[in-house]
C-alpha positions in Angstrom: 56.6 153.1 -6.0 55.2 151.7 -9.2 54.3 148.4 -7.6 52.4 150.1 -4.8 50.5 152.2 -7.3 49.6 149.3 -9.5 48.4 147.1 -6.7 46.4 150.0 -5.3 44.8 150.6 -8.8 44.1 147.0 -9.8 41.0 146.2 -7.6 39.6 149.6 -8.4 39.4 148.8 -12.1 36.6 146.3 -11.4 34.1 149.0 -10.6 35.0 151.0 -13.7 34.7 147.9 -15.9 31.2 147.2 -14.6 30.1 150.7 -15.3 31.7 150.9 -18.7 30.5 147.5 -19.6 26.9 148.8 -19.6 27.7 150.9 -22.7 26.8 149.0 -25.9 26.6 145.6 -24.2 24.2 143.1 -25.7 22.8 139.8 -24.2 25.6 137.4 -23.5 28.3 139.9 -24.8 30.9 142.1 -23.2 30.7 145.8 -23.6 33.7 147.6 -25.1 34.5 149.2 -21.7 34.6 145.8 -20.0 36.8 144.3 -22.7 39.2 147.2 -22.5 39.4 146.9 -18.7 40.2 143.2 -18.9 43.1 143.9 -21.2 44.3 146.6 -18.8 44.0 144.2 -15.8 46.2 141.6 -17.7 48.8 144.2 -18.5 48.9 145.4 -14.9 49.2 141.9 -13.6 52.1 141.2 -16.0 53.8 144.4 -14.9 53.3 143.5 -11.2 54.9 140.1 -11.8 58.0 141.7 -13.5 58.4 144.2 -10.7 58.1 141.6 -8.0 60.9 139.6 -9.7 63.1 142.6 -9.7 62.3 143.3 -6.0 63.3 139.7 -5.1 66.6 140.2 -6.8 67.0 143.6 -5.1 66.3 142.0 -1.8 69.2 139.5 -2.4 71.5 142.3 -3.3 70.5 144.3 -0.2 71.2 141.3 2.0 74.7 141.0 0.5 75.4 144.7 1.0 74.2 144.5 4.7 76.5 141.5 5.2 79.4 143.5 3.8 78.6 146.6 5.9 78.4 144.3 9.0 82.0 143.1 8.3 83.1 146.8 8.2 81.1 147.5 11.4 79.0 150.2 9.8 75.8 150.8 11.7 72.5 151.5 9.9 70.1 154.3 10.8 66.6 154.1 9.3 64.8 157.3 8.7 61.1 156.7 9.0 57.9 158.6 9.7 54.6 159.8 8.6 54.4 160.9 4.9 55.6 164.4 4.1 57.3 165.0 7.5 60.7 165.8 5.9 62.6 162.5 5.8 64.1 163.1 2.3 64.9 166.7 3.2 66.7 165.5 6.4 68.7 162.9 4.5 69.8 165.6 2.0 70.7 168.0 4.8 72.8 165.4 6.6 74.5 163.8 3.6 73.9 166.0 0.6 71.9 163.1 -0.9 70.1 163.8 -4.2 66.8 162.1 -3.2 63.3 162.8 -4.6 61.6 165.5 -2.5 57.9 165.9 -3.3 54.8 166.7 -1.3 53.2 163.5 -2.6 52.0 160.3 -1.2 54.5 157.4 -1.7 57.0 159.9 -3.2 59.9 157.8 -1.6 59.1 154.1 -1.8 62.5 152.7 -2.6 65.0 153.1 0.2 67.8 155.6 -0.3 71.0 155.0 1.6 73.8 157.5 2.2 76.9 157.3 4.4 77.8 160.0 6.9 80.4 160.5 9.6 79.2 161.1 13.2 80.8 163.4 15.7 82.8 160.6 17.3 84.3 159.7 14.0 82.4 156.5 13.3 80.6 156.1 10.0 77.0 155.2 9.7 74.6 154.5 6.8 71.4 156.6 6.8 68.5 155.0 5.0 65.4 156.9 3.9 62.2 154.8 3.9 58.7 155.2 2.6 56.3 157.5 4.5 53.7 155.7 6.6 50.0 156.5 6.4 47.1 155.7 8.6 45.1 152.6 7.5 47.6 151.5 5.0 45.8 149.3 2.4 46.6 145.7 2.9 47.6 145.1 -0.7 50.4 147.7 -0.4 52.1 145.9 2.5 54.0 143.6 0.2 55.1 146.5 -2.0 56.6 148.1 1.1 58.4 145.0 2.1 61.8 146.1 0.7 61.8 149.4 2.6 60.5 147.7 5.8 63.4 145.3 5.6 65.8 148.3 6.2 63.8 149.2 9.3 64.1 145.6 10.7 67.9 145.6 10.1 68.6 149.0 11.4 70.7 149.7 14.5 68.7 152.9 15.2 65.4 154.3 14.1 64.8 158.1 13.5 61.1 158.8 13.7 60.6 162.1 11.9 57.5 164.0 13.1 56.1 167.2 11.8 56.0 169.5 14.9 54.0 172.1 13.0 51.1 169.7 12.2 47.9 169.5 14.2 48.1 165.7 13.7 51.5 165.4 15.4 50.4 163.0 18.0 48.3 161.0 15.5 51.5 160.6 13.4 53.4 159.3 16.4 50.6 156.8 17.2 50.6 155.6 13.6 54.3 154.9 13.7 54.0 153.0 17.0 51.2 150.9 15.6 53.0 150.1 12.3 56.2 149.2 14.2 54.2 147.0 16.5 52.8 145.1 13.5 56.2 144.9 11.8 58.2 143.6 14.8 55.5 141.7 16.7 57.3 140.1 19.7 60.7 140.7 18.3 63.0 143.3 20.0 63.0 146.6 18.2 66.0 148.9 17.6 66.1 152.0 19.8 64.2 154.9 18.3 65.0 158.7 18.4 62.0 160.9 17.8 62.8 163.9 15.6 60.4 166.9 15.9 61.0 168.5 12.6 59.8 171.9 11.1 60.1 173.8 14.3 60.8 176.9 12.2 57.2 176.8 11.1 55.7 177.2 14.6 53.9 180.5 14.8 50.6 180.3 16.6 50.2 179.9 20.3 48.6 176.5 19.8 51.7 175.4 17.9 53.9 176.1 20.9 51.4 174.5 23.3 51.6 171.3 21.1 55.4 171.4 21.2 55.4 171.7 25.1 53.1 168.7 25.2 55.3 166.8 22.8 58.4 167.5 25.0 56.7 165.7 27.8 55.0 162.8 26.0 57.4 162.0 23.1 60.8 160.7 24.4 63.6 160.6 23.6 63.5 163.4 21.1 65.4 166.3 19.4 63.9 169.4 17.8 65.2 170.4 14.4 64.4 172.1 11.1 65.9 169.9 8.3 65.0 172.6 5.7 66.8 175.3 7.6 69.6 173.1 8.9 68.7 173.9 12.5 70.0 171.7 15.4 71.4 169.0 13.0 74.5 168.8 15.2 72.3 167.9 18.2 70.6 165.3 16.2 73.9 163.6 15.3 75.2 163.9 18.8 72.1 162.2 20.2 72.2 159.5 17.5 75.9 158.8 18.4 75.0 158.5 22.1 72.1 156.1 21.4 74.2 153.9 19.1 77.1 153.8 21.6 74.7 152.9 24.5 73.9 149.6 22.7 77.6 148.5 22.8 80.0 147.2 25.4 83.7 147.0 25.5 84.9 143.5 26.2 88.0 141.4 26.5 87.8 137.8 25.2 90.5 135.2 25.7 90.2 132.5 23.0 92.1 129.2 22.9 93.7 128.4 19.6 91.2 125.6 19.1 88.5 128.3 18.8 90.5 130.7 16.6 87.7 130.8 14.0 85.9 133.1 16.4 88.4 135.9 15.8 86.9 136.5 12.3 83.4 136.6 13.8 84.5 139.3 16.2 85.7 141.4 13.3 82.3 141.0 11.7 80.3 141.7 14.8 82.0 144.9 16.0 85.1 147.0 16.2 88.3 145.2 17.4 90.6 147.6 19.3 93.3 145.1 20.1 94.3 141.6 18.9 97.1 139.9 20.8 98.5 136.4 20.2 100.0 134.7 23.2 101.5 131.2 23.7 98.2 129.5 24.5 95.5 131.9 23.6 94.4 134.9 21.5 93.3 138.0 23.5 90.8 140.3 21.8 89.6 143.7 23.0 86.5 144.8 21.1 83.4 147.1 21.1 80.4 145.0 20.4 76.6 145.3 20.5 75.0 143.9 23.6 73.2 141.2 21.6 76.6 139.8 20.5 78.0 140.1 24.0 75.1 138.0 25.3 75.8 135.4 22.6 79.5 135.3 23.6 78.6 134.8 27.2 76.7 131.7 26.3 79.5 130.6 24.0 82.0 131.1 26.8 80.2 128.7 29.1 80.2 126.0 26.4 83.6 126.4 24.9 86.0 127.4 27.6 86.4 131.1 26.6 87.1 133.8 29.2 85.0 136.9 28.8 85.3 140.1 30.8 83.7 143.5 30.5 85.9 146.6 30.3 85.0 150.0 31.7 
């Protein structure tokens, strides 16, 4: 948060320095205002450098934690959305997380991650991310890099939208645009749209907007994070979308390729591991991207892959 604020402030000091520099300035000299602003600029630049060093270290630590979670087959769900739509409130409602909840721009810049158990028993990590805004200043993009990393690595995106806001559809368009810039041509994780604050709908235009959203924004669930309404439906839908990305497979591995067994444990959930005379038989639940990789590997290395119902 501090880095975003400093990088947002730094270019704006210039105008103030020019104005203050007029006060008491002689020919070929600097005014007291301009001198003071130059000192402030230097202090801000030093602070930005220190924060970026810490962010780089934090990025390495997050990469290590993601690798550890992958070994335990723990999916990640990134909570994103327009600013002030209730992301932190939702995380607290789902996980009892003590996150910062303020009606303030950039109130949650650093990702907050909490673990929760879904209805089918599997555990997932929910990650709160920064609130997006329209026309995000270019100099803030780097400051958001750490939280955007969690979006890139997620298995599922929860797009939190304020159903009570007149700018509901504008919010949705903003998120789509930012994700388009973030992923480019890369495949995106599936996204579940969450129409939050339905308890605040009162006027007829509110309900008309909701009816339109039901048609245009899919897939979606309607909740009130603040009141705890329909959170069970949200978790059930998230479970369905996570499971839809996976396939149950059976893989026969010759002992010459035994190193692949460890990979399967990293990539997904191994249900059965059987050692026979000439091969290892593994039944596992894997994401489709890993199944596709195994298909290619099977053709090259004499593995036998079959899909299970």
